[in-house]
C-alpha positions in Angstrom: 17.8 -29.5 -0.6 15.2 -28.8 1.1 14.7 -24.7 1.6 14.3 -23.3 5.4 14.0 -20.2 6.6 16.4 -19.1 9.7 14.7 -17.0 12.3 16.4 -14.8 15.0 14.6 -17.4 16.7 16.0 -20.4 15.7 19.7 -17.9 16.5 18.7 -17.6 20.0 18.0 -21.1 19.9 21.7 -22.5 18.5 23.9 -20.0 20.8 20.8 -21.3 23.9 21.9 -24.8 22.5 26.5 -24.7 21.9 27.1 -21.6 24.0 25.2 -22.6 27.1 23.8 -18.7 28.3 20.1 -18.8 29.5 17.2 -18.5 26.5 17.1 -14.7 27.6 20.9 -14.2 27.6 21.0 -15.8 24.3 18.0 -13.4 23.0 19.6 -10.5 24.3 23.5 -11.7 22.6 21.6 -12.3 19.4 19.8 -8.9 19.3 22.8 -6.9 19.9 24.8 -8.8 17.6 22.1 -8.1 15.1 21.4 -4.2 16.2 25.3 -3.1 16.1 25.4 -4.2 12.3 22.7 -2.6 11.7 23.7 0.7 13.2 27.0 0.1 11.2 25.3 0.0 7.7 23.0 3.2 8.6 25.2 5.3 9.7 27.4 3.9 5.9 30.5 1.6 7.7 30.6 -1.8 5.6 30.7 -4.7 8.6 33.2 -7.9 7.8 32.8 -11.4 9.6 35.7 -13.3 8.9 35.6 -16.1 6.9 32.1 -14.9 6.6 31.7 -12.7 4.4 31.0 -8.0 4.5 27.9 -6.5 4.0 28.6 -3.3 2.5 26.3 0.0 2.0 26.4 1.1 -1.9 25.0 4.3 -3.3 23.1 4.3 -6.6 22.3 7.0 -8.6 19.0 7.5 -10.1 18.1 6.5 -14.0 15.8 5.6 -16.0 13.8 2.5 -15.8 10.8 0.6 -17.4 6.8 -0.8 -16.5 7.3 -3.6 -17.8 3.6 -4.2 -18.2 3.6 -1.1 -19.8 6.7 -0.2 -21.6 6.3 3.4 -20.0 10.0 4.5 -18.9 9.9 5.8 -15.6 12.5 7.5 -12.9 14.1 5.1 -10.2 15.3 7.7 -7.4 18.6 7.5 -5.9 19.4 5.1 -3.1 21.5 3.4 -1.0 21.4 -0.7 -0.8 22.7 -3.2 1.1 24.8 -6.3 -0.9 26.5 -8.7 1.0 30.1 -10.9 -0.6 30.6 -14.2 1.3 34.1 -14.8 2.1 36.2 -17.3 0.2 35.8 -19.6 2.3 31.9 -19.4 3.0 32.1 -20.0 -0.7 33.9 -23.4 -0.8 31.6 -24.7 2.1 28.6 -24.0 0.2 29.9 -25.7 -2.7 30.9 -28.1 -1.3 27.7 -28.9 -0.2 26.3 -29.6 -3.8 29.9 -32.3 -4.7 29.3 -34.1 -1.1 32.8 -33.2 -0.6 31.7 -31.1 3.2 33.0 -32.8 6.2 28.9 -33.3 7.1 29.9 -31.0 10.1 
């Protein structure tokens, strides 16, 4: 399976091709959707996209880590991290492509 990164430009082109908006309108739509998702996550809200998955912000407390080269203990400061939890539907689609049971959309 070839590894490829989908870019904003790819998303804009897909909207342009499949929805029929102009390229400018497609780019604006993609930017607005990404900005809304980002803004929600920054404020600590979760974002759930049905049949796709959820983006959740979690808080991690301070802990002690270790420098792998020197073995020296180093404090890791508290921080917030974003995690993505795929929906069961998305997990099933991904696994179907491995077993060849996919519908070849």
